[in-house]
C-alpha positions in Angstrom: 4.2 44.9 -2.0 2.0 44.7 -5.1 0.6 47.9 -6.5 -3.1 47.8 -7.6 -4.9 50.5 -9.7 -8.5 50.6 -10.7 -10.0 52.6 -13.6 -13.2 52.8 -15.6 -15.7 54.2 -13.0 -18.1 57.0 -13.8 -21.7 58.1 -14.1 -24.2 55.9 -16.0 -27.9 55.7 -16.3 -29.9 52.8 -15.0 -29.9 49.9 -17.5 -26.5 50.9 -18.9 -23.1 49.3 -18.7 -19.5 50.0 -17.5 -16.3 48.0 -17.7 -13.9 48.4 -14.8 -10.2 47.6 -15.1 -7.6 46.7 -12.4 -3.9 46.8 -13.3 -1.4 45.1 -10.9 2.3 45.9 -11.0 3.6 42.7 -9.3 5.7 40.2 -11.2 3.7 37.5 -9.4 0.3 38.5 -10.9 -0.3 35.0 -12.2 -0.1 33.7 -8.7 -2.7 35.9 -7.2 -6.4 35.3 -6.7 -8.1 38.6 -7.8 -11.4 40.0 -6.5 -13.7 42.9 -6.7 -15.5 44.4 -3.7 -17.8 47.4 -3.4 -18.9 49.8 -0.6 -21.9 52.0 -0.8 -22.3 55.1 1.4 -23.0 54.1 5.0 -22.7 50.4 4.2 -20.2 47.7 4.9 -17.8 46.6 2.2 -19.2 43.6 0.3 -17.9 40.9 -2.0 -18.8 41.2 -5.7 -16.7 38.7 -7.7 -13.5 36.6 -7.5 -11.4 34.9 -10.1 -8.7 32.2 -9.4 -5.4 31.5 -11.0 -7.1 29.0 -13.2 -10.1 31.2 -14.1 -12.6 29.7 -11.6 -15.1 32.4 -10.8 -17.6 33.1 -8.1 -20.2 35.9 -7.9 -22.4 37.5 -5.2 -26.0 36.6 -5.7 -26.9 40.3 -6.3 -24.7 40.5 -9.5 -25.1 37.0 -11.0 -26.1 37.1 -14.6 -25.2 40.8 -14.9 -21.5 41.1 -14.0 -18.6 39.2 -15.5 -15.0 39.0 -14.0 -12.1 38.1 -16.2 -8.3 38.4 -16.3 -5.6 38.9 -18.8 -2.3 37.6 -17.3 -0.3 38.9 -20.2 -1.4 42.5 -19.3 -1.5 41.9 -15.5 -5.1 43.1 -15.6 -8.4 42.0 -14.2 -11.8 43.3 -15.5 -15.3 43.6 -14.3 -17.9 44.0 -17.0 -21.1 45.4 -15.4 -24.4 45.2 -17.4 -28.0 46.1 -16.6 -26.9 48.5 -13.9 -29.4 49.6 -11.2 -29.4 52.3 -8.5 -28.4 49.6 -6.0 -25.0 49.2 -7.8 -23.9 52.7 -6.9 -20.7 52.3 -4.8 -17.0 52.7 -4.6 -15.5 49.6 -6.3 -12.2 48.1 -5.1 -9.8 45.6 -6.6 -7.9 43.3 -4.3 -5.3 40.5 -4.5 -4.7 37.5 -2.4 -2.6 34.3 -2.4 -5.6 32.4 -1.1 -9.2 32.0 -2.4 -11.8 33.9 -0.4 -14.9 36.1 -0.4 -14.2 38.1 2.7 -12.4 41.5 2.8 -10.0 40.0 5.5 -8.8 37.4 3.0 -7.1 40.1 0.9 -3.8 41.8 1.5 -3.4 44.2 -1.5 -6.0 46.8 -2.4 -6.5 49.5 -4.9 -7.7 53.0 -4.0 -11.1 52.4 -5.5 -13.1 53.8 -8.4 -16.6 55.3 -8.0 -19.6 54.1 -9.9 -22.8 56.2 -9.8 -26.0 54.9 -11.4 -28.7 57.5 -12.0 -32.4 57.2 -12.7 
């Protein structure tokens, strides 16, 4: 039902930063748990970060201290600020929404089309 759209991906040098945005069209945005996942070429989709309705956050160990997830309920938008990017962060990044807290892809019902992040040396 909900429409989800990511933006902000691109090419960045190692050590640089990017800020991804995810806009959701649903009137029930405030009721959703929102998460970011990523998938590198030839790899399984993996959890990156999640934020609850009350702004509780959890991060994958690989991005702790570098990435920050946040949400603006007035704009129906969730953000992923990515700092100190490395080659290992290169992937397609996906925004997802769920009614339940979770860190698995199968926990999420609504998905964006993805935005590509490429980190160069």
